Structure formats: structure tokens, C-alpha cells
Backbone bond lengths (Angstrom), bond angles and torsions (degrees), N, CA, C in turn:
res aa  C-N    CA-C-N  psi(-1)  N-CA   C-N-CA  omega(-1)  CA-C   N-CA-C  phi
1 X - - - 1.467 - - 1.491 113.15 -
2 X 1.327 115.73 153.33 1.446 123.72 -177.59 1.511 109.88 -88.76
3 X 1.318 116.10 121.18 1.462 121.12 173.40 1.506 107.19 -99.81
4 X 1.306 116.93 152.36 1.487 122.12 179.97 1.488 110.01 -89.52
5 X 1.322 117.34 148.66 1.465 119.31 176.74 1.494 114.47 -116.17
6 X 1.316 117.86 3.76 1.502 121.59 -173.37 1.516 112.69 -85.78
7 X 1.234 115.08 72.77 1.493 122.24 166.57 1.517 107.40 -98.86
8 X 1.292 116.28 99.08 1.494 119.08 -171.75 1.503 114.11 -67.98
9 X 1.303 119.20 -13.88 1.437 123.89 178.45 1.564 110.35 -72.52
10 X 1.336 115.17 -19.94 1.470 120.43 -175.85 1.525 104.72 -104.05
11 X 1.332 118.76 126.19 1.456 121.15 179.00 1.545 110.26 -57.37
12 X 1.332 117.24 143.17 1.463 123.00 -174.79 1.546 113.22 -50.51
13 X 1.330 117.84 -39.34 1.458 117.52 -176.51 1.517 113.87 -69.74
14 X 1.321 116.36 -12.38 1.457 121.40 178.60 1.534 114.46 -105.09
15 X 1.288 116.14 -2.25 1.494 121.40 -178.37 1.530 110.99 -79.29
16 X 1.303 116.59 135.87 1.427 121.29 174.94 1.523 109.76 -76.66
17 X 1.331 116.30 153.59 1.465 120.83 175.55 1.548 106.94 -126.27
18 X 1.335 115.80 165.97 1.437 120.13 175.51 1.512 111.37 -59.81
19 X 1.374 117.26 -36.26 1.413 121.11 -179.27 1.515 112.86 -64.15
20 X 1.316 117.62 -26.29 1.460 120.00 175.79 1.494 113.90 -59.85
21 X 1.333 116.75 -23.68 1.445 122.81 -176.54 1.489 115.04 -96.07
22 X 1.336 117.41 -23.53 1.461 122.01 -174.98 1.527 110.00 -61.85
23 X 1.273 118.44 130.36 1.467 123.52 177.46 1.514 113.36 52.93
24 X 1.320 117.24 29.50 1.503 119.46 -178.71 1.510 111.51 -100.77
25 X 1.351 118.87 -12.58 1.442 119.28 -174.25 1.552 114.04 84.70
26 X 1.334 114.49 1.12 1.449 120.09 178.72 1.520 110.72 -116.35
27 X 1.328 114.88 148.16 1.456 117.31 173.93 1.548 108.31 -109.15
28 X 1.340 114.66 166.14 1.429 118.99 177.87 1.518 111.58 -90.40
29 X 1.297 114.47 105.64 1.467 121.58 -173.17 1.512 110.50 -96.77
30 X 1.342 116.26 128.90 1.459 120.58 177.02 1.526 112.13 -77.18
31 X 1.341 117.48 133.41 1.454 118.44 171.42 1.550 108.92 -78.56
32 X 1.313 116.50 -42.78 1.482 121.72 170.62 1.528 106.54 -106.43
33 X 1.305 118.95 105.98 1.468 121.07 -173.21 1.509 114.05 -60.41
34 X 1.329 116.24 138.43 1.443 121.37 178.37 1.514 111.54 -56.89
35 X 1.346 117.35 -37.08 1.447 120.72 179.50 1.504 115.50 -59.72
36 X 1.361 116.23 -22.60 1.431 120.05 178.51 1.544 112.52 -76.35
37 X 1.340 116.81 -11.45 1.449 124.59 -173.21 1.540 114.61 -114.60
38 X 1.266 115.55 4.20 1.503 118.36 -172.60 1.494 113.18 -71.46
39 X 1.339 118.43 -17.03 1.473 120.53 178.47 1.507 112.36 -102.57
40 X 1.337 117.25 1.98 1.489 121.16 177.89 1.526 109.89 -94.14
41 X 1.305 115.31 -149.26 1.450 121.51 178.72 1.530 111.50 -75.99
42 X 1.289 116.55 153.88 1.491 121.06 174.82 1.500 110.69 -60.31
43 X 1.335 116.40 -35.95 1.494 121.41 -179.39 1.507 108.39 -62.84
44 X 1.335 119.32 -47.10 1.492 122.57 179.87 1.536 109.27 -60.36
45 X 1.306 119.78 -41.34 1.440 122.78 178.49 1.504 110.38 -65.91
46 X 1.339 117.71 -45.21 1.511 122.28 179.58 1.504 110.08 -59.04
47 X 1.327 116.53 -41.85 1.465 119.97 -175.80 1.549 114.20 -65.23
48 X 1.343 115.46 -19.10 1.512 117.83 177.48 1.517 109.87 -71.86
49 X 1.347 119.40 -12.62 1.436 120.78 -177.80 1.546 114.11 -104.32
50 X 1.318 115.22 17.73 1.492 118.89 175.48 1.497 108.84 -87.09
51 X 1.327 116.27 116.83 1.434 123.03 -174.91 1.500 113.68 -54.26
52 X 1.354 117.19 -46.16 1.444 120.73 -170.65 1.545 110.50 -81.07
53 X 1.297 119.64 -10.49 1.476 121.78 -172.96 1.497 113.95 -110.89
54 X 1.365 116.95 -30.06 1.450 118.45 -171.47 1.543 114.89 -139.94
55 X 1.305 116.66 5.02 1.434 121.05 -175.89 1.543 110.93 -115.95
56 X 1.314 116.28 135.84 1.494 120.83 176.28 1.486 107.85 -130.51
57 X 1.373 117.74 147.78 1.456 121.10 176.52 1.537 109.56 -62.81
58 X 1.296 114.51 130.59 1.483 120.03 177.00 1.513 109.20 -129.94
59 X 1.326 115.93 146.54 1.471 120.55 170.94 1.535 108.93 -55.48
60 X 1.336 117.62 137.86 1.444 121.54 -172.58 1.603 109.88 -59.32
61 X 1.310 115.44 -47.34 1.481 119.15 -179.67 1.522 112.35 -64.34
62 X 1.286 114.57 -39.34 1.488 118.48 -179.81 1.531 109.92 -64.55
63 X 1.335 119.65 -47.83 1.446 122.81 -173.68 1.530 109.58 -68.82
64 X 1.334 118.57 -39.22 1.487 119.63 -176.34 1.487 113.74 -88.15
65 X 1.352 116.78 -4.42 1.431 117.83 -177.26 1.522 111.05 -124.94
66 X 1.343 115.07 -80.64 1.447 121.21 -173.81 1.515 111.47 -64.29
67 X 1.340 119.28 -49.74 1.463 122.30 -177.57 1.556 109.22 -62.70
68 X 1.297 115.80 -42.63 1.462 120.90 177.70 1.514 111.36 -56.42
69 X 1.316 117.87 -44.45 1.495 123.09 -179.05 1.547 107.63 -65.50
70 X 1.313 118.57 -40.37 1.437 120.79 178.51 1.555 110.16 -62.59
71 X 1.331 117.23 -44.07 1.459 119.52 177.71 1.522 110.08 -59.15
72 X 1.339 116.93 -47.66 1.477 119.64 -179.00 1.497 111.37 -59.68
73 X 1.338 118.23 -42.27 1.451 123.43 179.30 1.542 110.38 -61.55
74 X 1.327 115.83 -43.41 1.466 119.56 -177.52 1.530 112.76 -65.44
75 X 1.351 115.04 -30.35 1.450 119.75 178.22 1.518 112.47 -73.75
76 X 1.318 114.57 -18.51 1.487 121.35 177.19 1.454 110.89 80.21
């Protein structure tokens, strides 16, 4: 999936891009999960996909397994 990198508060040279993650061994992990915003506004959901504002590099196995399970548990 395509994540956005246009967080204008972060100078361009410090903004992450999708290319930074390709073949890197890292996945794009949400700090505030998109699933927590699917019942709110479209803007709130869209903002969870801004690389420089809400995404951190995560180990692939951690993000797709352990972190995912924590997010599911937190949602109840």
C-alpha cells in the first residue's frame, strides 16, 4: 500500500518515503493504528498513513504478528 509522506511540519530532507522501506527488512508500523480510526472521519483515517507523522520502522515479524495482536487486544 502507498503511504503518504507529505507532513509539511517535517523538513523534506527528514521525511520518510515509501522507497525507504522497500527491500529494507522493515515494515511501516502505525503508532496510532488505522483500524482505530475507521469509524471516525475520512481525514482522521487518512492521517494515519502519513509516513513522517504516524509511521515508524518496525521489524516485519513484530508488526505483522505481535504488534498486530496487541492492537487487536486493545480494541477489545
